[in-house]
N, C-alpha and C positions, 0 to 999 in steps of 0.2 A: 807560627811559632811564637811570635811576640806575645800573643795573648794566652798561649798555652800555659805559661808559667803563672798566669794569674791563678793557676791551679783551681780552675772551676770545672767540676765534673758533672756532666749531665747524669742525673740519677733520680731516684727517690720518689716518694709519694706522700710528701708532707705538705700540708697547707698551713704554714706558720704556726705560731702561737703556742703550740702544745708544750707542756713540760713532759713528765713521764706519762705514758699512756698504756693501759692494759689492753692486750689484743682482745677483740670481740670473738667470743666462742659462737660459731655457727650453730652448734647443737643447742647451746643455751638459748639463742635467738629462736630456734625452731620449736623447742619443746617446753621451755619454762616461762617465757615471757608472754604477757598479753599483747595483743596486736590492736592497732587503731587504724581504721580506714581514713586515709587522709590524702586528698588530691588524687584519688583513684588508686592508691597504693596501700598495702597492708604494712604499716610501720610498727616494728616491735617497740613496746614502751619499757624503757629501762628504769630502774629505781632511782637513779641519780642523773643529774644534768650532765655530768662528765661522761658517764657511760653512754648517754644518748648522743653526745657530741662525738665521742670516739667511733660509735657506730656510723654516724652520718659522714664521718671523714674517711671511712673505709672504702674499699673499691666497689663501684657500682657500674654495671654495664649500661644502664639507662640513666642518662644525665637528669632526666625529669624526676626519676625516683630519688636520686641523690639530692636534688633541689628540695623535694618534699621532705626528705629526712632531715635536712638542715633547717627548713622553715618551721617544722613542727616543734623544734626545741623551744622557741619563744612562746609557744602556746602551752606546752607542758610544764615548762619551768621558767615562767616570766621573772621570778625573783632571782634567778641565777644569772646575774648580769654579765659576769665574765664569760661564761659558756655561751650565752646568747651573743655576746660580742664576737667571740671566735666564729660562731656560726655565720654571723653577718659578714665577717671578713672572707669566709669561704664562699659565700654567695656572691660577694662582690667580685672575687676572682673568677667565678664561673661565667661572668659576663664577657670574659675574653674568649669563651668558647672551649671546645674540647682541647685544642692545642693553640696556645697563644701565638705561635708562629704563623698561623693562618688567620689571625684576627684582622679585622678591617677597622677603618676609622670609626664606624658606628659602634663596634665593640669597644674600642678604646674609650669613646665618649661615655658609653653606658657604665663601664667599669669605673671611670673617674668619678662620675656622679654617685655611684654606689659607695665608693670609699669616702667621699665627702659626707654622705649620709651617715656612715658609720661614725665619723668624727663628731658629727652633730649629736648623735644619739648616745654616745658613750664618753662624754666629756670628763666624767669622773674616773675613768679607767685608763691610766697611763699605758698599760701593756697593750691595750687595744689601739690606743691612739698612735703609739709608736709604730705598730704594725701597719696601720692604714697609711701613715705618712711615708713609710719606707716603700710600700707598694706604689704610691703616687709618684715618688721619686724615680722608681724603676720604670714605670710606664712612660713617663715623660722622657727619661734619658735613653732607655734602650729600645723602646717601641716607637715612640713618636719623634725621636731625635730632637726633642725640645730640651736641650741640655741645660740651658740657663734656668729654666723653670724647675727641672728635676733637681738640680744642685741646690736650689733654694729649699726644697723639702728636706734634703739631707742635712743642710745647715740647721734647719729648724729642729731636727732630731738631736743634733750635736749640742745645741744650746738649751734645749728644753728637757731632754731626758738623758743626761750623761751617765747615769748610774743603772740604767735598766739593762739587764742581761738578756741574751737571746734565748736562754734555756738550751735544750738539747736539739732543737730544730734549726734548720737552716733558714735563711731569709725568704727563699722562694721555693716552690715545689720541685724544681729541677736542678737546684744548685746545692752543692755540698763542698765545703772547703776541705782540703787535705790537711789533717792535723798531725803533729809529730807523735812519735811513740814516747813512752815514759822511760825508755831504757836509760837515758842519760840525765834524767832529771827526777828529783823527788817531788816536784810540783806537778799538779794536774793541769798543766798548761794545754794538754791536748783535749781537755774537756770543753765541749762547746759552750757549757754554761759560763765559762770564763770570757766569752766573747760578748762585747757590749754592742748594742744597736748603734750607739754613737761612734764606736770604733769602726764598725763596718761601713757606716755612713761617711766617715772621713775617707776611707778607702775608695768609696764610690765617687766622692768629690775629686780625689786625685785621678781616678780613672777617666772621668768625664770632662773636667774643666779644661779649657784651652788657655787659661790664664796662669802664667808662671807664678805670680805672687800668691794666687789662691792655692795652687798646689803646695807651695812651700808652707803656707799658713796651716793647711790641713795636716801636712806631715809633722809640723812642729807640735801640734796638738796630739796627734797620734803617738808621737814619741814621748811626749810629756805624760800622757795618761794611760796609754795602752801599749807600751813598748814590749811588754812581756807576752805578746800574743802573736799568732801567725799573721795577723792582719798587717802588722808593721813590716814583716818580711815581704809580704806581697806588694806593699806600697814601695818599699825599697827597690824591688825588682822592676816595677813599672817605671819608676822615676829614673833609674839608672839607664833605661833604654832611651831616654831623652837627653840629647847632648846639652841642651840649655839648662838642665837641672843636675846633671851628673856631678859637677864639681861641688855643688852644695851638699850632695847626698853621700858621696864617698866616705866622708869622715864618720858616718853613722854605721858603716858596714861592720867594722871590727867589733865594736861594743855590742852590736845586735847579735852577731854570730856567736859571740862568747856567752850569750844567754842560753844557748842550746835550745832555742824555741823552734827554729825551723827544721823541717825534716831534711834529710840529706840531699834530696833533689833540689829543693828550693835553695838550700844553703850553697850548693855547688853553683847554681845558676847566678845567684847574687854575687858570689865570689868571682865567677868568670866575667861578669859585667865590668868589674873593676879593672880587669886586665885588658879589656878592649880599648882600642885607640879611638 
C-alpha cells in the first residue's frame, strides 16, 4: 500500500521520447508504400523519418522484425538525427529483452552499454541525452539496486536539463502517472507536457535515496521549480510516510493542496498522512 500511492500504473506501449504521433495505417502500409528487404524482413518505407519511427515503435510479434524496423531508420534517414536518436533509445531498451522483469545481469550490462553509446552518438541533442540518462538512472536504481549510482544520473538530469519537458509520453514503457482532471483548474496542469524530466528525476531521488539530507534537498528544489505539478504531491506523500522527514514536510501540505493540482485520491492520502501519529 505504501508504494501504491506513488500512483504508478502498469500500462502502456510507449518507448519514451515521442511527442504527438499519428497512428500507422495498416492499409497504407500494405497497399501504398514501397517495401525494402532488410535483415530478412519486408519493411515499408515511409516518406518521413517520423513516420518510419512511429511504424517501428508500433506493435510487432517478432522482436527481430521490430529491431530491423528500428535499425533501418538510420539507413533511410541518416540526416534526421532526432528520429535516429529515438530509434537508438528504443534499441537500447530492447537489450532488456521482451520483459524487463525477466532480464538478467547480462541484459542489464548490454542495455547500459547501449545507452552510453546513445549518449556518445547524440551529444548535440538534449532530448535524446536526457532520455538516455533517465533510463540509466532507472536501470541502476530499480533493476540493479545500485541506488547511489542511479541517483547520480538523476542529479545529472536535474543540473543539466532543468527545462526539458517530457512531452506526452511517460518516462518508461510501463509507467504512467495519474494526472488530475481540469474540473477545478483553468490551468492545463494535467497535461503531461507540463512535467519536466528534472522534476520527475527529483521525485526518483526522493524515492530511492536513503539520505535524509538528500531527500530534503531534492524536495526543496521540487517545491521551488515544479510545485504546480503532480510530482510534488507524489513526493509529499512518499516523504510523509517517513517519520524522520514528516515534521519537515507537513508545512508544505496545505499550500500544495490549495493549488488543486492533485487528484482527489492523492489529495486525500496526503491529508490523511498528516493525521497519523
